[in-house]
Structure formats: structure tokens, C-alpha cells
KEKOL-813894 format. One record per atom (N, C-alpha, C): residue number from 0; atom name; x, z, y. Coordinates in steps of 0.02 Angstrom, whole numbers, padded with zeros to 5 digits. Layout:
N
+------+------+--------+--------+--------+
! resi ! name !      x !      z !      y !
+------+------+--------+--------+--------+
!  NUM !   CA !      X !      Z !      Y !
...
+------+------+--------+--------+--------+
This chain:
118
+------+------+--------+--------+--------+
! resi ! name !      x !      z !      y !
+------+------+--------+--------+--------+
!    0 !    N !  07649 !  06671 !  03253 !
!    0 !   CA !  07597 !  06658 !  03302 !
!    0 !    C !  07608 !  06701 !  03364 !
!    1 !    N !  07609 !  06670 !  03420 !
!    1 !   CA !  07619 !  06705 !  03483 !
!    1 !    C !  07553 !  06723 !  03514 !
!    2 !    N !  07551 !  06784 !  03540 !
!    2 !   CA !  07491 !  06803 !  03577 !
!    2 !    C !  07505 !  06794 !  03651 !
!    3 !    N !  07454 !  06774 !  03685 !
!    3 !   CA !  07462 !  06763 !  03757 !
!    3 !    C !  07433 !  06824 !  03794 !
!    4 !    N !  07471 !  06846 !  03842 !
!    4 !   CA !  07449 !  06902 !  03882 !
!    4 !    C !  07415 !  06876 !  03945 !
!    5 !    N !  07363 !  06911 !  03964 !
!    5 !   CA !  07327 !  06891 !  04025 !
!    5 !    C !  07344 !  06942 !  04079 !
!    6 !    N !  07366 !  06918 !  04135 !
!    6 !   CA !  07382 !  06960 !  04192 !
!    6 !    C !  07324 !  06958 !  04240 !
!    7 !    N !  07293 !  07017 !  04248 !
!    7 !   CA !  07237 !  07022 !  04295 !
!    7 !    C !  07264 !  07048 !  04362 !
!    8 !    N !  07255 !  07009 !  04413 !
!    8 !   CA !  07279 !  07027 !  04479 !
!    8 !    C !  07220 !  07046 !  04523 !
!    9 !    N !  07224 !  07106 !  04552 !
!    9 !   CA !  07170 !  07130 !  04595 !
!    9 !    C !  07166 !  07086 !  04657 !
!   10 !    N !  07105 !  07073 !  04679 !
!   10 !   CA !  07096 !  07035 !  04740 !
!   10 !    C !  07125 !  07074 !  04799 !
!   11 !    N !  07157 !  07040 !  04845 !
!   11 !   CA !  07187 !  07076 !  04902 !
!   11 !    C !  07134 !  07110 !  04945 !
!   12 !    N !  07152 !  07168 !  04970 !
!   12 !   CA !  07111 !  07205 !  05018 !
!   12 !    C !  07140 !  07188 !  05087 !
!   13 !    N !  07118 !  07132 !  05114 !
!   13 !   CA !  07147 !  07106 !  05176 !
!   13 !    C !  07141 !  07155 !  05234 !
!   14 !    N !  07083 !  07187 !  05241 !
!   14 !   CA !  07073 !  07235 !  05295 !
!   14 !    C !  07122 !  07293 !  05289 !
!   15 !    N !  07129 !  07320 !  05228 !
!   15 !   CA !  07176 !  07376 !  05216 !
!   15 !    C !  07248 !  07352 !  05228 !
!   16 !    N !  07264 !  07293 !  05203 !
!   16 !   CA !  07332 !  07266 !  05214 !
!   16 !    C !  07347 !  07263 !  05289 !
!   17 !    N !  07303 !  07234 !  05327 !
!   17 !   CA !  07314 !  07226 !  05399 !
!   17 !    C !  07318 !  07294 !  05434 !
!   18 !    N !  07273 !  07339 !  05416 !
!   18 !   CA !  07273 !  07406 !  05448 !
!   18 !    C !  07338 !  07442 !  05433 !
!   19 !    N !  07358 !  07444 !  05370 !
!   19 !   CA !  07420 !  07479 !  05352 !
!   19 !    C !  07481 !  07446 !  05383 !
!   20 !    N !  07481 !  07380 !  05383 !
!   20 !   CA !  07538 !  07344 !  05412 !
!   20 !    C !  07544 !  07360 !  05487 !
!   21 !    N !  07489 !  07361 !  05522 !
!   21 !   CA !  07490 !  07374 !  05594 !
!   21 !    C !  07503 !  07447 !  05610 !
!   22 !    N !  07471 !  07493 !  05575 !
!   22 !   CA !  07476 !  07564 !  05590 !
!   22 !    C !  07539 !  07596 !  05563 !
!   23 !    N !  07563 !  07572 !  05505 !
!   23 !   CA !  07620 !  07604 !  05472 !
!   23 !    C !  07684 !  07562 !  05475 !
!   24 !    N !  07678 !  07500 !  05495 !
!   24 !   CA !  07737 !  07457 !  05499 !
!   24 !    C !  07765 !  07439 !  05430 !
!   25 !    N !  07720 !  07431 !  05381 !
!   25 !   CA !  07742 !  07414 !  05313 !
!   25 !    C !  07720 !  07342 !  05297 !
!   26 !    N !  07748 !  07315 !  05244 !
!   26 !   CA !  07731 !  07247 !  05225 !
!   26 !    C !  07662 !  07244 !  05194 !
!   27 !    N !  07634 !  07184 !  05192 !
!   27 !   CA !  07568 !  07175 !  05161 !
!   27 !    C !  07573 !  07189 !  05085 !
!   28 !    N !  07629 !  07175 !  05056 !
!   28 !   CA !  07638 !  07188 !  04984 !
!   28 !    C !  07633 !  07263 !  04971 !
!   29 !    N !  07670 !  07303 !  05009 !
!   29 !   CA !  07667 !  07375 !  05001 !
!   29 !    C !  07596 !  07401 !  05016 !
!   30 !    N !  07566 !  07373 !  05067 !
!   30 !   CA !  07497 !  07393 !  05084 !
!   30 !    C !  07450 !  07379 !  05026 !
!   31 !    N !  07458 !  07323 !  04993 !
!   31 !   CA !  07415 !  07306 !  04936 !
!   31 !    C !  07429 !  07353 !  04877 !
!   32 !    N !  07492 !  07371 !  04866 !
!   32 !   CA !  07509 !  07418 !  04813 !
!   32 !    C !  07474 !  07485 !  04825 !
!   33 !    N !  07475 !  07508 !  04887 !
!   33 !   CA !  07441 !  07570 !  04904 !
!   33 !    C !  07366 !  07564 !  04892 !
!   34 !    N !  07337 !  07508 !  04912 !
!   34 !   CA !  07266 !  07496 !  04901 !
!   34 !    C !  07250 !  07496 !  04827 !
!   35 !    N !  07293 !  07465 !  04787 !
!   35 !   CA !  07283 !  07463 !  04714 !
!   35 !    C !  07284 !  07533 !  04684 !
!   36 !    N !  07319 !  07579 !  04716 !
!   36 !   CA !  07323 !  07649 !  04693 !
!   36 !    C !  07263 !  07690 !  04717 !
!   37 !    N !  07217 !  07658 !  04753 !
!   37 !   CA !  07158 !  07693 !  04777 !
!   37 !    C !  07166 !  07724 !  04846 !
!   38 !    N !  07220 !  07709 !  04879 !
!   38 !   CA !  07232 !  07736 !  04947 !
!   38 !    C !  07196 !  07691 !  04996 !
!   39 !    N !  07152 !  07722 !  05035 !
!   39 !   CA !  07109 !  07682 !  05079 !
!   39 !    C !  07116 !  07697 !  05153 !
!   40 !    N !  07147 !  07754 !  05170 !
!   40 !   CA !  07153 !  07771 !  05242 !
!   40 !    C !  07226 !  07776 !  05261 !
!   41 !    N !  07238 !  07771 !  05326 !
!   41 !   CA !  07306 !  07777 !  05352 !
!   41 !    C !  07333 !  07847 !  05336 !
!   42 !    N !  07291 !  07898 !  05343 !
!   42 !   CA !  07312 !  07967 !  05329 !
!   42 !    C !  07334 !  07974 !  05256 !
!   43 !    N !  07294 !  07947 !  05209 !
!   43 !   CA !  07313 !  07950 !  05138 !
!   43 !    C !  07379 !  07913 !  05126 !
!   44 !    N !  07388 !  07856 !  05159 !
!   44 !   CA !  07450 !  07818 !  05152 !
!   44 !    C !  07510 !  07856 !  05179 !
!   45 !    N !  07501 !  07889 !  05236 !
!   45 !   CA !  07556 !  07928 !  05265 !
!   45 !    C !  07576 !  07985 !  05218 !
!   46 !    N !  07526 !  08019 !  05190 !
!   46 !   CA !  07540 !  08074 !  05144 !
!   46 !    C !  07578 !  08048 !  05083 !
!   47 !    N !  07558 !  07990 !  05058 !
!   47 !   CA !  07591 !  07961 !  05000 !
!   47 !    C !  07663 !  07938 !  05016 !
!   48 !    N !  07672 !  07907 !  05073 !
!   48 !   CA !  07737 !  07879 !  05091 !
!   48 !    C !  07786 !  07930 !  05119 !
!   49 !    N !  07760 !  07983 !  05150 !
!   49 !   CA !  07802 !  08035 !  05180 !
!   49 !    C !  07777 !  08103 !  05156 !
!   50 !    N !  07786 !  08118 !  05092 !
!   50 !   CA !  07757 !  08181 !  05065 !
!   50 !    C !  07792 !  08242 !  05094 !
!   51 !    N !  07754 !  08296 !  05097 !
!   51 !   CA !  07780 !  08361 !  05119 !
!   51 !    C !  07764 !  08411 !  05065 !
!   52 !    N !  07800 !  08466 !  05065 !
!   52 !   CA !  07792 !  08516 !  05014 !
!   52 !    C !  07720 !  08541 !  05010 !
!   53 !    N !  07686 !  08546 !  05067 !
!   53 !   CA !  07617 !  08571 !  05065 !
!   53 !    C !  07568 !  08522 !  05034 !
!   54 !    N !  07589 !  08460 !  05022 !
!   54 !   CA !  07546 !  08411 !  04990 !
!   54 !    C !  07550 !  08414 !  04913 !
!   55 !    N !  07598 !  08452 !  04888 !
!   55 !   CA !  07605 !  08456 !  04815 !
!   55 !    C !  07548 !  08498 !  04785 !
!   56 !    N !  07531 !  08482 !  04723 !
!   56 !   CA !  07481 !  08521 !  04688 !
!   56 !    C !  07509 !  08590 !  04670 !
!   57 !    N !  07465 !  08638 !  04664 !
!   57 !   CA !  07485 !  08705 !  04642 !
!   57 !    C !  07506 !  08700 !  04569 !
!   58 !    N !  07568 !  08718 !  04553 !
!   58 !   CA !  07591 !  08712 !  04483 !
!   58 !    C !  07552 !  08755 !  04435 !
!   59 !    N !  07520 !  08807 !  04459 !
!   59 !   CA !  07481 !  08850 !  04414 !
!   59 !    C !  07415 !  08820 !  04394 !
!   60 !    N !  07400 !  08759 !  04416 !
!   60 !   CA !  07341 !  08724 !  04391 !
!   60 !    C !  07355 !  08694 !  04322 !
!   61 !    N !  07419 !  08690 !  04303 !
!   61 !   CA !  07437 !  08666 !  04236 !
!   61 !    C !  07418 !  08720 !  04185 !
!   62 !    N !  07392 !  08697 !  04128 !
!   62 !   CA !  07373 !  08743 !  04075 !
!   62 !    C !  07433 !  08784 !  04052 !
!   63 !    N !  07424 !  08849 !  04046 !
!   63 !   CA !  07474 !  08896 !  04020 !
!   63 !    C !  07537 !  08902 !  04063 !
!   64 !    N !  07533 !  08884 !  04127 !
!   64 !   CA !  07592 !  08891 !  04170 !
!   64 !    C !  07614 !  08964 !  04176 !
!   65 !    N !  07566 !  09009 !  04181 !
!   65 !   CA !  07584 !  09080 !  04185 !
!   65 !    C !  07622 !  09101 !  04122 !
!   66 !    N !  07601 !  09077 !  04065 !
!   66 !   CA !  07634 !  09093 !  04002 !
!   66 !    C !  07705 !  09064 !  04001 !
!   67 !    N !  07712 !  09002 !  04024 !
!   67 !   CA !  07778 !  08970 !  04026 !
!   67 !    C !  07826 !  09008 !  04072 !
!   68 !    N !  07802 !  09028 !  04130 !
!   68 !   CA !  07844 !  09065 !  04177 !
!   68 !    C !  07865 !  09131 !  04146 !
!   69 !    N !  07817 !  09164 !  04113 !
!   69 !   CA !  07833 !  09227 !  04079 !
!   69 !    C !  07886 !  09219 !  04026 !
!   70 !    N !  07882 !  09165 !  03987 !
!   70 !   CA !  07933 !  09152 !  03935 !
!   70 !    C !  08002 !  09140 !  03965 !
!   71 !    N !  08004 !  09104 !  04021 !
!   71 !   CA !  08068 !  09091 !  04055 !
!   71 !    C !  08097 !  09156 !  04081 !
!   72 !    N !  08056 !  09197 !  04112 !
!   72 !   CA !  08080 !  09262 !  04138 !
!   72 !    C !  08103 !  09307 !  04081 !
!   73 !    N !  08068 !  09305 !  04025 !
!   73 !   CA !  08088 !  09345 !  03967 !
!   73 !    C !  08155 !  09321 !  03940 !
!   74 !    N !  08164 !  09256 !  03934 !
!   74 !   CA !  08228 !  09229 !  03910 !
!   74 !    C !  08285 !  09246 !  03958 !
!   75 !    N !  08270 !  09244 !  04023 !
!   75 !   CA !  08320 !  09260 !  04073 !
!   75 !    C !  08341 !  09333 !  04067 !
!   76 !    N !  08293 !  09378 !  04060 !
!   76 !   CA !  08308 !  09449 !  04055 !
!   76 !    C !  08347 !  09465 !  03992 !
!   77 !    N !  08331 !  09431 !  03937 !
!   77 !   CA !  08363 !  09444 !  03872 !
!   77 !    C !  08426 !  09402 !  03863 !
!   78 !    N !  08443 !  09362 !  03914 !
!   78 !   CA !  08501 !  09317 !  03911 !
!   78 !    C !  08499 !  09272 !  03849 !
!   79 !    N !  08439 !  09247 !  03836 !
!   79 !   CA !  08428 !  09201 !  03779 !
!   79 !    C !  08440 !  09129 !  03802 !
!   80 !    N !  08457 !  09086 !  03755 !
!   80 !   CA !  08462 !  09015 !  03770 !
!   80 !    C !  08393 !  08984 !  03771 !
!   81 !    N !  08389 !  08927 !  03803 !
!   81 !   CA !  08326 !  08890 !  03809 !
!   81 !    C !  08338 !  08818 !  03786 !
!   82 !    N !  08290 !  08792 !  03749 !
!   82 !   CA !  08292 !  08722 !  03728 !
!   82 !    C !  08235 !  08685 !  03764 !
!   83 !    N !  08253 !  08631 !  03798 !
!   83 !   CA !  08204 !  08592 !  03836 !
!   83 !    C !  08198 !  08523 !  03802 !
!   84 !    N !  08136 !  08503 !  03790 !
!   84 !   CA !  08122 !  08438 !  03760 !
!   84 !    C !  08104 !  08389 !  03815 !
!   85 !    N !  08128 !  08328 !  03809 !
!   85 !   CA !  08111 !  08276 !  03858 !
!   85 !    C !  08086 !  08215 !  03821 !
!   86 !    N !  08068 !  08164 !  03858 !
!   86 !   CA !  08052 !  08100 !  03827 !
!   86 !    C !  08095 !  08046 !  03858 !
!   87 !    N !  08098 !  07990 !  03823 !
!   87 !   CA !  08148 !  07939 !  03838 !
!   87 !    C !  08120 !  07885 !  03884 !
!   88 !    N !  08099 !  07905 !  03943 !
!   88 !   CA !  08083 !  07857 !  03995 !
!   88 !    C !  08109 !  07885 !  04061 !
!   89 !    N !  08103 !  07846 !  04113 !
!   89 !   CA !  08135 !  07866 !  04176 !
!   89 !    C !  08109 !  07933 !  04202 !
!   90 !    N !  08043 !  07942 !  04203 !
!   90 !   CA !  08018 !  08005 !  04230 !
!   90 !    C !  08031 !  08062 !  04182 !
!   91 !    N !  08032 !  08049 !  04117 !
!   91 !   CA !  08047 !  08102 !  04068 !
!   91 !    C !  08119 !  08126 !  04074 !
!   92 !    N !  08165 !  08081 !  04081 !
!   92 !   CA !  08236 !  08100 !  04088 !
!   92 !    C !  08247 !  08135 !  04156 !
!   93 !    N !  08215 !  08110 !  04208 !
!   93 !   CA !  08221 !  08142 !  04274 !
!   93 !    C !  08194 !  08213 !  04272 !
!   94 !    N !  08135 !  08222 !  04243 !
!   94 !   CA !  08104 !  08289 !  04238 !
!   94 !    C !  08148 !  08335 !  04197 !
!   95 !    N !  08175 !  08310 !  04143 !
!   95 !   CA !  08220 !  08350 !  04101 !
!   95 !    C !  08281 !  08373 !  04140 !
!   96 !    N !  08310 !  08328 !  04178 !
!   96 !   CA !  08370 !  08344 !  04218 !
!   96 !    C !  08355 !  08397 !  04271 !
!   97 !    N !  08299 !  08388 !  04306 !
!   97 !   CA !  08281 !  08436 !  04359 !
!   97 !    C !  08268 !  08504 !  04329 !
!   98 !    N !  08230 !  08506 !  04274 !
!   98 !   CA !  08215 !  08570 !  04242 !
!   98 !    C !  08278 !  08603 !  04215 !
!   99 !    N !  08321 !  08564 !  04184 !
!   99 !   CA !  08383 !  08592 !  04156 !
!   99 !    C !  08427 !  08621 !  04212 !
!  100 !    N !  08435 !  08584 !  04266 !
!  100 !   CA !  08477 !  08609 !  04322 !
!  100 !    C !  08447 !  08671 !  04353 !
!  101 !    N !  08381 !  08673 !  04360 !
!  101 !   CA !  08347 !  08732 !  04388 !
!  101 !    C !  08358 !  08793 !  04344 !
!  102 !    N !  08348 !  08785 !  04279 !
!  102 !   CA !  08358 !  08841 !  04233 !
!  102 !    C !  08431 !  08864 !  04231 !
!  103 !    N !  08477 !  08816 !  04235 !
!  103 !   CA !  08548 !  08834 !  04238 !
!  103 !    C !  08563 !  08876 !  04300 !
!  104 !    N !  08534 !  08856 !  04357 !
!  104 !   CA !  08545 !  08894 !  04419 !
!  104 !    C !  08515 !  08964 !  04416 !
!  105 !    N !  08466 !  08973 !  04371 !
!  105 !   CA !  08437 !  09039 !  04361 !
!  105 !    C !  08479 !  09081 !  04313 !
!  106 !    N !  08534 !  09052 !  04288 !
!  106 !   CA !  08578 !  09088 !  04244 !
!  106 !    C !  08563 !  09080 !  04170 !
!  107 !    N !  08519 !  09035 !  04153 !
!  107 !   CA !  08502 !  09023 !  04083 !
!  107 !    C !  08548 !  08971 !  04052 !
!  108 !    N !  08563 !  08980 !  03989 !
!  108 !   CA !  08601 !  08929 !  03952 !
!  108 !    C !  08550 !  08881 !  03922 !
!  109 !    N !  08554 !  08818 !  03942 !
!  109 !   CA !  08502 !  08770 !  03924 !
!  109 !    C !  08530 !  08713 !  03883 !
!  110 !    N !  08497 !  08700 !  03827 !
!  110 !   CA !  08511 !  08640 !  03787 !
!  110 !    C !  08451 !  08595 !  03794 !
!  111 !    N !  08459 !  08533 !  03774 !
!  111 !   CA !  08402 !  08486 !  03778 !
!  111 !    C !  08399 !  08443 !  03716 !
!  112 !    N !  08340 !  08414 !  03707 !
!  112 !   CA !  08329 !  08366 !  03653 !
!  112 !    C !  08290 !  08307 !  03680 !
!  113 !    N !  08317 !  08248 !  03668 !
!  113 !   CA !  08281 !  08186 !  03682 !
!  113 !    C !  08271 !  08150 !  03615 !
!  114 !    N !  08211 !  08127 !  03601 !
!  114 !   CA !  08201 !  08092 !  03538 !
!  114 !    C !  08240 !  08026 !  03537 !
!  115 !    N !  08259 !  08005 !  03477 !
!  115 !   CA !  08295 !  07942 !  03471 !
!  115 !    C !  08247 !  07884 !  03486 !
!  116 !    N !  08272 !  07839 !  03524 !
!  116 !   CA !  08231 !  07780 !  03542 !
!  116 !    C !  08237 !  07730 !  03486 !
!  117 !    N !  08179 !  07712 !  03458 !
!  117 !   CA !  08182 !  07664 !  03402 !
!  117 !    C !  08145 !  07601 !  03418 !
+------+------+--------+--------+--------+
């Protein structure tokens, strides 16, 4: 028995599409994607499309970030190896790669583990 999937498509935000298209020189499709993400102003769209370092969130808002940094510094000082776990999707593999390269540049010997995809 086959199940049928229902695709719900958000109604277009014509005003936002037109504004973004005129002000930012982007397509109506991209403008609608931004609107679907909750972006409503040209300023918000510019920040999303052309991010700057000052727009990033403070990494210390993550739970236990101070503890994690301390563990990395401790491993670095003791010349210990580090094992980094990732997950098997595009952002997981990308994050794993960036973290591994960063830790390597800090002089740490880094191994990684990705779960088997089943």
C-alpha cells in the first residue's frame, strides 16, 4: 500500500517578493524563499544574503561552551589526541571537517567518527 504525501505550498508574499526583487536585484523565487524563512525586511534579507562576522551569534551562548574550550586547551597543553564525532549529513560532515582542520591547526592530533549510514 502506497501512502500519498501532501505538499503544502505557502501562499506567495507578493509585496515582499516585489520589494526584495526591486531593492536587492534577486529573483521572485529567492525572495519567496527568504519570506518563507521569516525574513520580512530588506535589512534582514541583506544580513542573510551577505553575512558579516558581527552578525554571527556569540558561541558562548551554547551550553557548556566554556567547558568545551577548557577541555580543548587542556588536551592541547597535554598533547593529547582528540576524537570528534560527526553525523552523516551535509552540515554534519562540513562541521566535522571545519572543526577537525581548526584543531589540527592548533597542533592537536584529531581523529573522527562518523556513524555508519544504514
